N, C-alpha and C positions, 0 to 999 in steps of 0.2 A: 428247761434249765439253760440250754444253750442260747435261747432267745433272751433270757434275762441277762446272761453274761454279755451278749452282744450289745444290748441297750446300755449296760453299765460301762462297757469299754468305749462306746461312742460318746457317752456323756462325759467321760473322763478326758477325752481328747476332742471335745466339741470345737475348740478354737481352730485346730488344724483341719478338721473335717468341714467346718464352716468356710474356711478359706478355699478349700478344694471345691466346695459346692458353688462358691461365687465364680470361680474360674470357669467351671463347666457351664454354669448358667449363662454367663456372658457369651461364651462361644456359641451355645445353642440359640441364644437370643439373636445373635448376628446371623446365624444360619437360617433360622426360621423367618425373621423379618425380611432379609434380603431376598430369599427365595420366593416368599409370598409377594413381595413388591415386584420382583421380576415377572412372576406369573401374571400379576394384575396388568403390568405393562404389555406383556406378550399377548394376553387374551384380548385386551382392548384394541391392540394394533391389528391382530388377525381378524377380529370381528369387523372393524372399520374398513380395512382393506378389502375384505371379502364382499361386504355389502355394497360398498361404493366404488370399488375397483381401483386398481393401481397399475399404471402402464408398465410394460416390460422394457421400454426404451424411450429416450428423449433426444431431441435434436433442437439446437438453437441456430437459426439462420438469420440473415439480414432481411430476407423477404422472399416469400414463395406464394404462388397462386393456388387456388383450389383445384384447378385442372391438373397442375403438376403433382399435387398430393394424390389425386386419383391414379395417376400413372405410377407413382411410387408404391401405391398399395398393391399393384399387380406383381410386384417383385416376389420371387419365391421366398417363403418363410414369413412374409408379412400378412398377418390375418386381417388387421384393421389399422388404419392410420387416420389421425385427425389433426387439423391445424387450428391454431388459436393465436390470438394477439395478447402478448404479455408486456406491460409497460409500467415502469415505476414513475409515479407522479408526486410532486410536492404538495403537501397539505398546508393550507393557510389557516392558522388559528389566530384570531385577533388578539393582540397584546402579548403574544408569545414569541420570543426570539428563537427558541430551540427549533431545529428543523424536524419535520415529521414527514413520513412518506407512506404512500399506499401503492401496493402492487396491484394494478388492474389486470384481471384475468377474464377473458371472454368465456362464456358458457352458453350451451344451447338451451333454448326455452323448454324443450322436451328432453329430459336427461335419461330417459329409459334406454336409449340406444347408444349413449356416450360411453367411451372407454373409462373415463374417470369422472365420477359424478360428484356433486356438491351436496352436502347434507344441510338442508334448510332447517335451521333451529327455531326461528321465530320470525314473525312479520308477514308481509304481503309478497305475492309472487312478483317476479321481474316482469317489466312491461317493455317491449321492444320500441315503443313510441315515446317513452318518458326516460329522461336521464336519471335513472335510479340504480342503486347498487345494493348487494348484500355484503355486509362487512363482518369480519371475524369478531366474535364477542369480546375477546381480550382487548382489542384495540378500542372498541366502543367503551368498555368499562374503564380502561386506563385514561381515556380522554374525556370521560363523563359525557358521552354522546348517547342519544336515544333514538330508537326506531321512530320514524316520522320526521326527524329533523333533517338538516342539510349539512353538507360538508363541502368546503371550498377547496378546489385543487387547481393546479396549473397544468394544462395540457396544450402542447404546441405553442407555448408562449402566451396563452390567454387564460384568464381565470374563469372557471365554470363552477356551477353549483350542482352537486349531485344529491339526490334524495336518498336518505337511508331507508330502504324499504324492508330490511330485515337483517337477521344474523345467519351466518352460514359457516361451514367448516369443510375443508377438503383433506383427503388423506395425504395429498402432496405437501401440505403445509402444517404438519403436526408440530414441527419445530421451525417456526418461521424466522429466518435470518435474512437480512438484506445483503450483507457481504460476509465473507468468511472471517473478516477481522472482528466481527461483532462478538463472537464466542457464545454469547447468551442472547436469547430473544428479548427484545425490549418493546413491549406492546404500546408503550407511550409514544415511541418515535417511528414504529414500523408496523404495518398491518396489511392484510390481504382483503381485496374487494373483488366481487364477482359481478359481471354485468353482461347483458346480451351483446352479441356481435354487432347488430345494427346500431346500438347506442354507442359502442366504441368507435365505429366508423363515422358516426355523426359528430363525434367529439374530436377525433384525431384526423379525420379526412377520409373521404370515400376511397382514395387511392391506396390507403395503408394496407399492406399485405400481412399474411400470417408470418410471425417470426419464431414460433415454437411448434414443434411437431411431437406428438405422442403416438406410440404404436404398440400393438399387441402382436405376439409371435404365434405362429402355428405350433401345435403341440410337439411336432417332431423336430423343430428347429431350435437352436440356441442363439443367443444374442450375437456371438462371434460369427455365426453363419451369415446373419443378415447385415452385420456391420460392414463387412467387406464389399457388399453390394450397394449399400446406401451411401457410404462415405464419398466415393468418387462422383456420384450423381448429385449429391448435395453441395459439393464444392462450388459449383457454378451459381448457387443461390447464396453464396457468402456464408459457408458453414463456419459457425463459431465454436460449437461443441456438440459432440455426439457421445452419449454415455448410457449404460444400462441402468436398470432400476436400483441396483445395489449401490451405485455411485450418486444417486440423487441425494442432495444435501440433507434434507429432512429425514429421509429413510436411512441414510448412512449413519447419521448421528443417533437415531433411535436404536438401530441395530447394534451400534457400538456400545451404547449405554447398557443395553440388554446383556451383551456379551461380558462387559466389564462387571456388571452387577452379579451375574451368575458365577463368574470366575472368583470374585471376592467371596461370594456366599459359600463356595465349595472349598476354598483354600484356607481362609482366615479361621473358620471354626476348628479346623484340624489342628492348628497351632495351639488353640486354647485347650482342646480336648487332650492333646499330647501332654501339655503341661499338667493338666488335671490328673491324667493317668500316672505321670511320674510321681506326683504328690501321693496319690493313693498307693502306689507301689512301695514307696518309702515308708508310709504309715503302716501298712500291713506287715511289711518285713520287720519293722521295729516291734510291733505288737507281738509277732510270733517269737522274736528273740527274747522279749521280756517274759513271755508266757510258756517257755519251754517246760517248766515244771507242771503247769496246768495241762499242757498237751500230753505229757507223760502220764499224768494221773488219769486223764480221760481215756488214753489208750489202754491203760491197765484195767479200767472198768469195762472194757469191751467195745468202746467206740472205734470203728474202723478208720483208716487213713482218709478214705473218701468222704466219710461223714464229717470228719474234722475239717478237711479242706472245704467242703460245702458250707460248713459253719463260717469259716473265714472269708469265703466268697460272698457271703451275705452282707459283709461290711461294704465292699464296693458296690454291690447290687443296690443297697439302700441309697447310697450317695448318687449312683447313676440314675436311679428312678427319680429321686428328688430333684437332682440337677436338671435332668431332661424335662421333667414336668414344669419346673419353674422357668427354665430358659425358653422352652417352646411356647408356653402360654404368654410369657412376657413378650416374646418375639411376635406372636400373633397380634398382641395389642399394639406393638410398635409399628407393625406393617401399615396400620391405618394412617398415622401422621406422616410416614415416609411416602406412602402413595399420594397423600394430599400434597406433599412437597413436590413430587414429580408433576402434579397437575399444573403447577405454576410454570413449568418448562414445556411439557408436552401436551398439546391440545388434542386429547383423545376424548371423544364424547362419552364413552363408557368406562373411562378410567376411574375406578373407585375401589376401596378396600373390600375384601371378601372374607368371610369366616369359612375356613376350610381346615380340616384336621389331618389332611394327608401329611403335611410336613411336621405337624406335632407328633404324629405316630412315628415317622421316620427319625425325628430328632430323639425320641425316646429310645428307639432301637440303637441309634448311633451312640448315645450316651451310655446305655447299658453295655453295649458291645465293648467300648473302650474301657469302661470300668471293670468289666469281668476279665478282659485281657490283662489289665494291670494287676487285678486280684489274683489271677492264675499264676503269673510269674512271681508275684510277691508271696504266695502261699505254698509254692511247690516244696519249700523246705519242710513244711509241716508234715507232708506225706512221707518224707524220707526218715523222719525221726522214729527210732524204736523206743519203746517205753523206758528201757534202762538208760538209753542215751539222753532222752529228753529230760529225765529227772536230774541230770547233772547240769551245772551251768556250763556255758560254752567256754572252750579254751581261750585264754586271752591271746590277743594278736602278738606276734613275735615283734620284739623291739630291735631295731637296727638303725644304724646311721642313715640319714637321708642325704641327698645330693647337696642340699643347701648348707649342710654343716661344713662343707669344704670351702665355702666362701667365708673366710675368717672375718673379713671386714663387716659382713652382714650378720653372721651368727653371734659374734661377740657384742654386737650392738643391741641384741635382744635381751629383754628381761626374762626371768624364769617363766612367767606366764606366756611370753611370746614364743619361747623355745618349745614349751609344751603344746601350744596351739599349732605351731608349724609342723611338729612331728605328727600331730594328730591328723592334720590335713592329708598327709601322704600315706598314713596308715589306713585311712578310710577313703580310698580313692573314689569309690563309686558315689558315696554321699557327697564328697567334695565336687565331683564332676556335675552332679545334678544341681547342686547349689550354684555352681559357676554358670551353668546354662540358664538357670532360672533368673539370676541377676542380669545376665546378658540379654535375655528375652525382655525383661522389664525395661532396661535402658533403651534397647532398640525400638521397642514399641512406642515409647514416649517420644523418641527422636524422630521417628517416621511421622508421627502425628504433627510434630513441629514442621516437618518438611512440607506437608500438605497445606499447612497454614501459611507458608512462605511462598510457594510456587506461583500462585495466581498474582500476588502482589509484585513479585519479581517480573513475571511476564508482562504485566501492565506497565511497570516502571520502565522496563527495557524498550517496549514498543512505543510508549507515549512520551518518554522523556529523552531517550537516546537515539532511537531509530527515526521516529517521526517528531520533528521539533517545530513544525509549522503551527499556525493558529487555525487556518481554514484550508480545506482542500475543495477545489471546485472541479467537478467532473463534467466534461462537456458532453452534450447530447450527441455530437458527431465529431470526428477528428477535425481540428482547426490548424491553420497555419501557425506554427510554433512561435515565431518571432513577433507576429502581429498581436497574437493573444497575450504574449508576455508584456509587450509595450503598453497595450490598453490597460492591463491590470496594474502595471507599475505606475501609471499616471493617476491612479485613484488617490484621493487624499488619505494620509495616514498609513500608506503602504511602505514598509521598510525593505522587504525583499520578495521577489517572485521567482519561482523556479517551475518550469513546465516539465511534464513527464509524458512518455509514450508507453501505454500499456496495450500489448498485443497478445491476443489469445493464440496459442500455438500448441503443437504436439511435438514433444521431444522423443527421439528414438535412439536406442543404443542396442544394436543386435536385435533380438526379438522382443526386448523390453521397450515399452513406450508409456508416456504419461502426458495427459492434457494439463496444461498449466497456463500461466500468464507471464510473459516476459515483460519486465519493467525496464524501460529505457531511462537512464538518469544522466544528467550532465556531469562531466568530470569535475566541475567546480561545485557540485551539489552540496548543500549544507543542511537542507531541510528534510532530507531522507538519507539516512546514513547506514552504511553497511559495516559490520564488525566481524572479525574472525574469532576463533575460539579463545584467543588470549586477550580479546578486547581491543585489538588494534584496528584502526579504520582501514577499510578496503575500498579502493577507488575502482569504478567500472573500467574494464580494459577497453582499449581501442578496437581490439579484435578478440572475440571469444566470449564465453559465458561465465557468469558466477552462478553456481547452483546452491540452493538451500540444502542442508544436510539430509533432510527427509527426501528431497527430490533425487539427490545423488544416490542415496541408498536404494530408492525404488528403481533407478536406472542402472545400478551397480557401476556407477561412474566414479572416476577419481581425476585428479589434476592431470591434464594432458589427454584425457579421453576425447575422442571425436564424436560429437553428437550431431544427429541429423534433425534438422528443424523443418517442420511442415506447418503451414498456416494458410487460412483461407485468403489472406491478403497476398499470398504468393501465387495464387491461381494455378495450383497444381504443381508448381516447382518445389524443389527441396534445396536446402542449404546445409552445408556441413561446417560446424564450428567446434573449436577445441574448448575444453573446460579449463578456464583460467584458475579458478579457486573455488573452494567449498566453504560455506559459512553457516553457522547455526541460525535458525529462524524459528521463533516460538509460535507465531501465528501465520497460518497459510503455508503454501508450498509453491515457491516462485523461482524463476530464473531472472538474472539481471544482466544488462548490457549497457554499454555507452549509448546514449540516446542518438547521437549522430550515426554511429555504426549500425544501430538497429534500423534507422531510417534508410540507410544505404542497402541493407539486406532486404528490406521489404519493398524497396523501389517505389515508395509512395510519396516522395518529397519530404520536406521538413515539416512533419506534423506533430501535434500534441493532443493527448486525450484528456489531460487534467493539468491542474496548476496548484502549486503549494504557495501559500501566502503567509507572511509574517506582518502583522499590522499593530498599530497602537490600539490599546484596549477600547478607546471610545470610537474607533473606526469600524470595529467588528460588526455592530448592529447595522451600520450604514451599508456595509458591503452585502450583508445578508438581505437587506431590504432592496438594494439595487438589483441584485441578480435573482431575487426570489421568483420573479415572473418572466425571466429572460428565456427565450425559446432555444438559445444555444447552450443553456446550462441545464444539465440533467439533475444534478444533486449538489448540495453544499454540505460538507461535513465539518462540524466544529470539534476540534480535538478535545477541548475542555468538556464539551457535552458528552462525548464518548467516554472520557475518563470518569465523569460523574455517574454515568450509567453502569460502568464497571464496578465502581465503589458501592453503588446501590445493590447490585447483584451479589456482591461479596457478603452482604449481611445474611442472605439466605445460605450461601456456601459456608460462612463462618459458623452458623448454627450446627451444621453437620460436623464440622471439624471439632467443635466443642463437645459434641456427643462422643466422637471418637476419643477425644482427650480424656473425658471422664472414664470411659471404658478402660483406656490405657492405664490411668492412675489407679483405678480400683483393682485391676488385674495385677499390676505391678506390686502393689502393697500386699495383695493376697498371696502372691508367689513368695515374696521375701519373708513374710510373716509365717507362712506355713512351714517353710524350710527351717526357720529359726526355732519354731516350736518343736519340730521333730528333732533337731539337733539337741535341744535342751532335754527332751524326754529320753533320748538315747543315752545321755551322759549324766543323768540325774544322780545315779549311785556314785559315779566317779567324782562329780563336783561336791557331793555331800561328804565324801571321804576327805577331800581337800579342806573343807570347812572344819572337820573334826581335827585335822592335823595342824590347824592354826591359821589358815588363810582367812582373810576377811571377805565379806560379801563382794566388795569392790574388786579385790584381787581375783576372786573366782570368776566374776563376770568378765574380767579382762581376757580370760582365756577364750571365751566364746566370741567376744567382740573383736579380738585380734584376728581370729579365724575369719570372721565375716569381712572385716576390712581388707584383709589380704586377698581373699577371694573376690571381693567387690572391685578392688583396684584392677586385678587381672581381667575380670569380666567386663568392666567398663572400657578398658583398653581394647579388648577383643570386640566389644560391641560397636566400636567406631567403624572398623572396616566391614563388619557384618551389616550395620545400618546402611553404609554406602552401597553394599551389594544389593540389599533389599530395595533401596531407592532406585537403583539402576534397573532392576527387574520390573518394578512398578511403572517407571517412566517409559520403558519399552513396551509394556503391555497396554498402557493407557493412551499412548501417543496415536495420532492419526494425521491425515492430510490437512485437517483444519487447524490443528494445534499440536505442538510438541512440548512435552513436559521437560523443562530444563533440568539437567543434573547439577543442582546447586547444593552446596553443603554449608549452609549458613551456620556460623558459630553459635547463634542463639538457640538453635534446635538442640545442639549437643549440650549446651550449658543448662538448658531447662531439663533435659533428660538426666544430666549429672546431678543437678540439685534435687530433682524428684527422687532419684534412686537413693541418694544420700539421706534424704528426709525419711524415706520408707525404712531404711536400715536403722536410723536413729530411733524411729518409733518402735520398731521391732525389738531393738536392744533395750529400750526403756521397759517394754513389756517383760522381757526376759529378766531384767534386774528385779522387777517386782516379784516375779515368781521365785527367783533364787532366794530373796529375802523371806519368802513364806515356806521355804523348805522345812520339813520336819526331818531332822537328821536321823532320828531313831527309825522312822518309817522307811526312809530312803536306804538305810544301811541294813534293813532286815533281809534275811535270806529270801530268795524268790519262793513263792508258794508252790 
């Protein structure tokens, strides 16, 4: 009998239960899909690293011999150390103006004893007597190259042809980026190539030395133990950077993505489950209030309070099981396309979707747990009712004046329906609070989705149109005399403006805190690379002192006036103390800035430049690229428009993810508002029918409910604005890194879309309520409770 009653009650309230089911299902879909995707990433990473090795530490130097490497290997804590040559070279594609680069990395012919091995995916072995390379498969596919073909590159100022002997992949380049400003891998313009050391020396010169070291640690030693021994010894070899495995760019980004995905998977579903639990709690509480007479009858027939509570707990149990099953299975399905999406960014050979039911089972337990918890608190009232008490209807709520009635200007402006609705809001505080929170949740979720849709565009716009306003950046192969380089470039036809920069790797220290970074020296009259403060005002590089990016200042716990110690390989063991002049926001990278002349004086290297920024007429850009494409003194050419096009192309993939989040946000928002509206109507069905009998029209009766909703919605939307800003701040802080900082932007369009979406959901819910009010059977509604 109780099971038949349960099914009848669920069918009578199917709309509200369905909305609750949708909310729970979406939450568990997010939980299952993100956790499975993170597991796929983690397992593929661990397998790849374990099988092919990943160094414990890295060092970049200007040049070191094999004999010196053997001496360093004898240091305490260093188990093994290897040297290799790493060089970025320009790739020449006939008929293509866009720049493309390959990073050449030397590997041993016998990889069994190497610290970091290369996975040979296809093709022929490397030959030390033939200029051939293994290239990563993404670069080959993006540029329509095939094994057995040739690729033309510029090495040492001359064009050479390399045979593509196969495809390969290294654990160190799972996320291959040429510079930190790239944000996303672009296989069309940058790839990794592996070649034997003899081939590299035959191409770059027999005198070329190792410029990168990788090492493994003894089991009892940490990286910090070895760093203090290695750093002073490497400085005489032109130490550029020394860092542990966790700071290696590819590994850092992969670990950060894993942490971010796992955090989202564990936090976001709790919000959905909490909202679903609140809906279940209100539904169950309303049903028990309506069925007091039935509960009294069941108690008089001998059913115990625990049996009755178990009966009412079966309502949320069914919803929890159905929502958990639907959400977890749909999440299992969604994990496959999400894993495939990650394959476009992370080059892990074994990254693929897997069918595992561990998270499906845990999602079911999580769903049932939340549902039963909500059901327990919602059904406690049924256990406390004695048969005689349950047979009587509940005592009506006491009527008294509310605080708003003292605001005469407001109260007298309300209609009769408005006054009734306002009093009802304050007499049912719990229901009003839940509705308020539900609408605020809906508004904030849509607004946060809009924020994610805006941030990348804003980051690109700020960097490419306000900070960097040049057309081409030329990076020199080695520092050049600044003035002579500027004059040569300025004499080119079509050049409008030339500015040279000095970029110096350095370690900044404040107390025990330190951070490796690049100090960018700018001219005081610079217009092609601009710095802005938090208020958008332009900041000029000071004659003495540093400008720090906000992320760098936070890492060093520095503020304006703080004295920073500067160390650099160019100082040959000396240190310089400089004050912090100002702190500026920076969305991409983590840098310090100085006046170029002041930086030259600090480094005591003369008037040098490492790169130049050019503004030129449009027709001159291809000529400049062609002129310096094979120049030995030019390392790379960066076309700002090409970088911008690459960003926009990557935004298509990112935008797909944002659209999925937007769909979830809109579905959940409507389900929340609709379910609360249905519950409010069911709770007041008898009251509204009485008003109809007393002479009110359907429209006048519906005005009571709509006025309540609009009053709550207005307050919830206003509260949702600071709540959204708080959520955005938390997300920006959690997802930021040294490579990029998420800006705290509050674009009006995000809040406008959230406002319009919330209003549309409320209007749709009210339209549904009006239809149900018109279908009221006044006789049935006014009958005494069974």
